[in-house]
Structures are given as structure tokens and as C-alpha cells.
C-alpha positions in Angstrom: -0.3 -0.1 -0.1 1.4 3.2 -1.4 1.2 6.0 1.5 1.4 9.7 0.4 1.5 12.6 3.5 1.0 15.7 2.4 1.3 18.6 5.1 -0.1 22.8 5.0 3.5 23.8 5.3 2.0 27.4 6.7 0.1 26.0 9.1 2.8 23.3 10.4 5.2 26.0 11.3 2.1 28.4 13.0 2.0 25.3 15.0 4.8 23.9 15.7 7.3 26.0 18.9 10.6 25.6 17.0 9.5 26.1 13.1 7.3 29.6 15.3 10.1 30.8 17.3 12.9 30.1 13.9 9.5 32.3 11.5 10.3 35.6 13.5 14.0 35.9 12.8 13.3 34.2 8.8 10.3 33.0 7.5 12.7 31.0 4.7 14.8 29.7 7.2 11.5 28.1 9.0 10.1 26.8 5.6 13.6 25.1 5.1 13.8 23.5 8.9 10.5 22.6 8.1 10.7 20.5 4.8 13.8 19.2 6.6 12.0 17.6 9.4 9.7 16.2 6.7 12.5 14.9 4.7 14.0 13.2 7.6 10.8 11.4 8.4 10.1 10.4 4.6 13.2 8.8 4.7 12.2 6.8 8.1 8.4 6.5 6.9 9.1 5.9 3.6 5.6 7.9 2.9 6.0 10.5 -0.4 5.8 13.7 0.8 4.1 16.8 -0.6 4.7 19.8 1.0 2.0 23.5 0.0 3.2 27.0 1.4 0.1 29.3 0.4 0.9 32.2 -1.8 0.4 35.1 -0.2 3.3 34.3 2.5 5.5 34.7 -1.4 3.7 36.5 -4.3 4.5 35.0 -7.6 3.8 32.9 -10.2 3.8 29.9 -8.2 5.7 27.0 -8.3 7.1 23.2 -7.8 10.6 21.7 -6.9 12.4 19.1 -5.2 14.2 19.4 -2.0 15.9 17.3 0.2 13.6 14.5 -1.8 10.6 16.6 -0.3 8.0 17.5 -3.2 7.6 21.9 -1.9 4.7 23.3 -4.1 4.0 27.3 -3.7 0.2 27.8 -4.9 -0.3 30.5 -7.4 -1.2 34.5 -5.7 -5.1 34.2 -5.0 -4.9 30.2 -5.1 -5.0 29.1 -1.7 -3.2 26.4 -0.1 -6.4 23.9 1.1 -7.1 24.7 -2.8 -4.3 22.6 -4.1 -4.6 20.2 -1.1 -7.5 19.2 -1.9 -6.9 18.6 -5.4 -4.0 16.8 -4.7 -6.5 14.6 -2.4 -8.6 14.4 -5.3 -5.6 13.0 -8.0 -3.7 11.0 -5.1 -7.4 8.6 -3.5 -8.2 5.4 -4.5 -7.4 2.1 -4.6 -4.2 1.0 -3.0 -2.9 4.2 -1.8 -3.2 5.7 1.4 -3.6 9.4 1.7 -2.9 12.1 4.7 -3.1 15.3 5.2 -1.6 17.1 7.7 -3.1 20.2 9.0 -5.1 21.5 12.0 -7.0 23.8 10.4 -10.3 21.9 11.1 -12.7 22.8 8.2 -9.7 21.4 6.1 -9.1 18.5 7.9 -13.1 17.6 7.4 -13.2 18.8 3.8 -10.3 15.9 3.3 -11.7 13.4 5.5 -14.6 13.6 3.2 -12.6 13.2 -0.1 -11.1 9.8 1.1 -8.1 11.6 3.1 -6.7 10.6 6.8 -6.4 13.8 9.1 -3.1 14.1 10.6 -3.1 17.5 13.4 -0.1 19.0 13.4 0.6 17.5 16.7 0.6 14.5 15.7 3.0 14.8 12.9 5.6 16.4 15.4 5.3 13.4 17.5 6.0 11.3 14.9 8.3 12.8 13.3 9.7 12.7 17.1 9.2 9.6 17.2 11.0 8.5 14.4 14.2 10.6 15.4 14.3 8.9 18.6 13.8 5.4 16.9 16.5 6.8 14.5 19.2 7.2 17.1 18.4 4.2 19.2 19.3 1.6 15.3 22.2 4.2 14.8 23.5 3.4 18.5 22.8 -0.1 18.8 24.4 -0.4 15.6 27.7 1.7 16.5 27.6 -1.0 19.7 27.2 -4.0 17.6 30.5 -6.1 17.6 32.1 -6.2 14.3 30.0 -3.1 12.8 31.2 -1.1 10.6 33.4 1.5 11.5 33.9 3.6 8.4 31.9 6.7 9.6 34.2 7.3 12.2 37.2 7.6 9.5 35.5 10.0 7.6 36.6 13.6 7.1 34.0 15.8 8.8 33.6 17.4 4.8 33.3 14.3 3.4 30.5 12.7 5.6 29.0 16.5 5.0 28.4 15.5 1.6 27.2 12.5 1.7 24.6 13.7 4.1 23.4 15.8 1.6 23.5 13.6 -1.5 21.5 11.1 1.2 18.8 14.5 1.6 19.0 14.1 -2.7 21.2 17.3 -2.9 23.9 17.4 -4.9 27.6 15.8 -3.2 
């Protein structure tokens, strides 16, 4: 069963304390941090993640690109994130697919649920991301302590490790 997660980007930024504080300094940094967190979660969960940002914060013609293997959509002017999310749900719903919509907007939760998506409030997604991060850290620690484990990571120069990490996240090495 394929799983898709559609995230209302500015809703998460407004609901997650870390991103809320970061937004006050730089909205662009808050967006990048959210995308990074979602990329980590996508890598852990195997879900295909799409994050949608409203154009009223970034005026223009809208756009679509990939960052860290996460699909990032900016709405066109006079188009809301809710409209894009609803269109994505309609296009994705079907057999052998689960579509989750992450938003704390109750109206949008009801509309997307009516279209066949599963609801995921902002706080619940943040909890899932934190638990995934903890589980991954536990697995890494277990692997490091396993006798005969690959110790290559400890022998790599820091700049090489950083390039490999950027590459792992879908960027250029």
C-alpha cells in the first residue's frame, strides 16, 4: 500500500513551537527547517511527502520543485493551500493508496476527510517525527555498539561526511 503525506506548510510552521520561533527571525529558514524535518520523516517512514505553501506569503506565479526529495509546492496568487491540497487528494485517492493530510485547520480536515484522506493534526505529525528521530537514533546506537559493525563513518573526514549527508537527502554532493 502506497502512502502519501500532504502537509499544509504554513499551518505546521504556525503550530510547531520551534518553527514558530524561527519564523520570527526568518520565514525562509523556518520553511527550510520544516522541509528538512519532513525529508527525514519521509526517509524513515517511506511515505511520499508533499508540502504546500500559500502564495500570500511568497507572491508570484507559484511553483513546484524538489528539496531533499520532498515535493514542495507554492500556490499561485489568489489560490490557497487548501485548494491545492484538496486537488492533490482528489488526484491521489484510489485503490492501494493511503493519503494523509497534515493540518490543524478543522475545516480543511473535514473537507479532505470527506474526499477520502486521513487527518493528521500538526501536533500528531510533530510527535510522529520526534518518535521516528528517536527510533532512528536508537537503531544507529545499537548498530555502533554491535560487534563487528562497520566503522567507516568514524574514519571519514567531516567534510566528506557532510557531502554524503547532503547527497543522502537528495542534494548535490
